[in-house]
N, C-alpha and C positions, 0 to 999 in steps of 0.2 A: 657468509650467507644466515638468515637468521629464521629457524623454524618456528610456527605459527602451531594452535590450538587443536584438541585432540578430540574426537565425539563420541559420545558413549559406543558401543558396540563396533568401532575402528579402534585397534591397536596402536595403528599406525598415524605418524602425523597427518592433520590433511590438507595442509599446503604449504607450501615455501614463502618468502618473500623476498621475489626476483628483483635483479637488477634491472632497469629500464636500458633496453638496446637503442640504438639510433636510430631506426627505423623500423612501422608497424605497416602492415596492411589498414588496421582497424584499431584507430586507440577509441576505447570506452572510457570518458569521463566519471567517476562514480561508484565507488565501490559497494555500494548497498546492495539491496535486493535485485531490484531492478538492472543493475547495470552486471551484477554477477552472473544474472539468468540470461540478457543479452548475449554475453559473452561466451556463455554454453552453448545455446543456441546459433551462436556464429560457427561453434566449434564441429558443437554434435550434426545438425540436420543443413550445414551450409560448405561444411569443409574447411570454413577458414581459418586457422587456426596460427596464424602469425598475429595477436592480438594482443594487447596491453589494458589491461584494467587500470586506471590511477586514481588511487585515493588520497585525499588530502589528508586526511587523519589516518584510523586504525580500521579496518575491515569491517564493514556492515555497522560502524557505532553512529550513524547518524537516525534518522528517522526509523531506519531497521530496529534498530535498537531499544526505539522508546514508542511504540507503536501498540497497539492493544490485542491486534493478531485476528479480527475477526475476519470470516471469508465467507463470502455469500454472492450471489448473482441476480438477485431479484430488484432491478433496476428498472426504470418506467421504461425507456423510450429502446426501442428497437437496435439502435448503435449500441448502447451503454449495454444493454442484456447480452448481444453477440460477445463482446470481449470479455466478460466478465463471464459468461459461462463457457465461454473457450478456454478460459482460466479455472476455473472449478473442476472441469474434465479433465483436465493437467494436473490438478491438484491430487485427482483422487488416484492415480497410479505414479504421485510423484514420487514417494517413498520407492519403490520397483525401479521408475526413471535413474535414479540419484544414487542407488544401491546404499542407501541410509536412511537414520529416522528423521523424520520431519515432527514428528507427533499430532497428524492430520487427524482431529476427532470432527466428526460427521453429530454433531450432538444438535444441529439446528438454531436458527436466528428469529426469536420473535420479536415482531414491531407493533408496540402498544396502541392502539387508538384510545383517547381521552373525550373525545367530543365528536358532534355532528359531522365536522369537518374531517377530521380523521379518518371518520368510518368510509366517507365518501370515497376520500383518498386512496385507503387502501385495499378496497374493494376495487377501484381502478387499477390500482397495480395490479394485484391478483388477476385480474381476469386480462390486462398486457400479459403479465408474463406468462400465463397459460396460454397466450395466444402464441408466445413465442417457446413454447415447451418444455416451461420454466414449472419444476415442482413448486407451484405456491398456493398456500390455500390458507382461506377466511377462517378464522374461530371467532365464537362468540365466548361471552365472558368466561362462561360455564365451564365450557373446555379448556379454555385458558387455565380456569381453577385445578382441574386434573393433570392437565401440562407440568405447570410451576406449582406446587402446594401452598410453598413460601409466601407466593404474591398474593397480595391483598386485593381481591377482588368483589370486596365492600361497595356500597357509597361512603365509604368514613374518610379515605383520602382527598386530597383537594383535588387532585385528578383521577376520576374512577376510571378504572379498566372499563371499556363498554366492549371491546374486541380486539383482534389484532390479526397481524398478515402473518405465514410462519413459512418457513423454506427450510425442509428435512435436512436437504443434503448437504445445508449450509456448516460452518463450523469455526474452529480454532486451530490453531499450529503452533508449533513453539518457533519463535522469529529466528532464533540465532542459530538453531538446527537447520532451518532452509537456509539461509545465508552460506554457512559452513560447509553443507551437503553442495550449494550449487559452485563454492570458490574449490572443494577437493576435485570434486568434475570436471571443470573447465579446465583446470590444470594438467589434471591426466589427459587433457586432449591437446596441451600444447600451450595454453592461454597463459600468459605471463602475469601476474597477480603483486602491483608496487602500491605499497603502504608508503604517507607520510611525504605524500609527492603532491604539492599543491601546484594548480594551473596558475601562471602569473600572467599569460599572454598566447597571443594566436601570430602566427603568419600565413600571409596571404598572397595568394597571386592570381591577380585577375577576379573572377568568378570563383577560384576554389580555396579551400584554405591547405596549406600545404604544410604545416607543423606546430608545434606547443609548446612554449617554454613554460618548464615549470621548477621547482626549489632543488629539483635535482637533474637538472641539464635539458636542452633542448631535443625534442624528438619529434621527428617526421612523421608522415603518416599518406595513406591513401583515402582511408575515409575516418569520419569524425562523428563518434556518436554521444552526443551528450546525454546523460542521464542524471543529475546530479539533484534532482529535487527543488527547492525553491530557488538554491543557487543556480541553476540552469538558465536564470535569467541574469544574474551577475556576470557567469560566464557568456552569454550571448552578446550583453552590454560590451563586452571587449572585443566584439566582432562587429560591433555599429550596430546590431539587431537588441532592439526593444520590444521583451515578450509581454504581454498583456497578462502577469503574474501578480497577485499581492501574495504574503509570506504572515501567517499568524502563528502564534503558540498555539496551543492545543492540550488542552490539561488533562493528566490521567494520574491512578494511583492504584496500589494494591495495599491491601490487608496483611493481617498475619495470617500463618497459616491455621485453615479450619477443615474439619470434617466436612465430608462430602454433602452439600446441601441443595444446588444447582444445578441440573442436568443439561440445560439449554442456554443458548444465551439471550438477556432479554434487553431490548431499546426500548425508548422513548422520547421521541421526538419532540414531544410537547411540554416535557420537562427538563430535557436537554442531559439525561443520562444515561447509560446502558452499563450494564454488569455481564461479566462471565465469571464461572469459575475455574482458575487454570489449573494442571494435570497435577503440581504438588500442592494444590487446594489454598490459594490466597484467591482471594475476590480481586478482579480484574476490574475497575470502573474507569469509566470516561465522561466528558462533558462535552459542552459544545466549544468551538473557537474562542479564545479571548478577542475582545474589540479591535485591541491596536494591532499595528502593523508590526510586525519585528523577527529577529531569531533566536530570541530570547529561550531559555529551555530551564525557567526555573518554574516553582507552582506557583499559582495565582492564589491567593487566600481565600478571598470573596468567590471566587469562582467555585472553586472546591466547596465550601461554605454551602453555597445555594444546591449543589451538587449533591453533598451526602445530606441534603434536609429531603429532598425529594427521593432520594435513594430510601432511607430510612421510612418514608410515607408508604411507598409502593411495598417493600421490605422491612417489615416491624423486627422481624428475629435479626436483622443485622445494625441494631441501636447498639450493640453491647460489645462488637468488633473492633479492633483497634488499627488505625490507619497505619500500616508501616513504614510508606515512601509515597512522596507524589513526585511528579514530573511535568515537563512542557515538551512535545513534538513540535515539528514546525510542518504545517500545513501549507503549499502551494497552492492559492486559489485562482483560478481564470473566471472571467465574468459568467462564463454559462456553467460554471460549475465540474465541466469536463477536460480530462486532459488533452494534451498537444501531442500528438505523436506524427512524425514525417521530418521532410525537407526543412531546414532553414534556408536563406535568401543564397544560398552557396549550392552550387553543383555537386558535392562531395561531402555536405554538413547535416547531420541530423539533429533534433533533438526530441525526447520523451520526457514530459515533465506535468505541472498542473492538475495531479491527483487529488490532490484537497485530503480527503479522508478515508480514501479509498486505496491507497499505493500498496497497500501491504497484501490485499485479497488478490491485486492484479499480478504477483510477482511473476508467475511461471505464464501465464498468458500473453502479456506485455513482452516480457524478457522473446519470447518463439515469434510474437507477430513483429517488435524493432528487430531482431536478426534479421527474419524475411526481408524488412523492408531495407536495411542498410545493406545486406548482402547482393538483392538485384535491384536496387537503386531505384525503386518504385514504391508505393504506398502497398501493403499489404492488404486484400478488399477489408478486414477490421480494421484496420487503422484509417483508413481512408477518409472515414466521415469525422475524424480528429485530428485533419490537418490544421496546419496554421493561418491556412486563407480562410478559412471560415467567418473570419472576426472581421474580413472587409466584403466577404459574399452573403452575409449575415444568415448562412445555414448554421446555425447553433446550436447544440442540444441541451437544453436546460434542464438540468438536475437537480437544482439546488434543494427541491423535495427531499431527494435521496442524500446531498449534504447536508442536513441541516442539525445534525448530530454526529459526534465522530462514530466511525463503524472501521 
């Protein structure tokens, strides 16, 4: 048996790497944040502890390790605001819930407006957020200058800052601590965590999925919960189900360690750049998605070059900072830029995917909602609007405005 990592503040090891058993009540495919959170809430909230989390690589080594950790709930539509606000409220008590550090820092998220269209859209979003009880505010350029003194709010930049939306309760967390915390807590309740266990096929009987073939043997189960981001489409394809997903690389980078100069998260859809300063001091920056479809995780120089040019215009102080490393995560995008949560066309199979650039912030919220859906074999009220059949009924939840830039 292999023993895995430790977390600061916990001298004991975080989790064991379990050997797969022949059968489980629930098999969760995908050992990232969503899969681990789902397994934890299945055990914690519903008493379903005979659960396996199958991960083809190492624990939380996919998008969970490659995202830029922004957490917020200021989405436009009621359905989106509902599930993201549910998640934000769980974030606010997650350290106590998991009895571990996740370094959730509520430093606020600022979305900049650079033209009349941005202003109209931003004020519309603030009004919609306030009607849903969210802590959304509209700030003018002068107020933004006081909030973020290093931001150029003059008319010099190509895209001058004319105002912006601000959510004070939003912030960032440390992604690996979140994953390790859920893994440790889930396993303490009896969940098996099985790494280096790639799914190679499924067994079905009528309208039920009865088992899964893996590189570590066959496993039977009562219920199947797919939670593998863009690869959920590949897995569903093995069941004969075509999911409406496209996967794109998403660029991000970090700088060298710097003195603390940025106390909030700043985002700009118009110039496709956003930036926060992590706990250690490095600047974490993201851009828009690469145009091509694929699973590549390499940096794209032309995207990064445009991203840096825009960032330096907005933050002249960053001109002398050095880039430490770049990478790409993989975003799985649906036609309406909203997730899919709920039943596959099988009686006992479910899917959670299509989060695009919003997956990390949803981690505890969708974990609890997805677990409830699987446990009770019916959609949780917050999950119901995101069912797969909305693409045939036409009840889409178009969040393209919220997903125009990585966040």
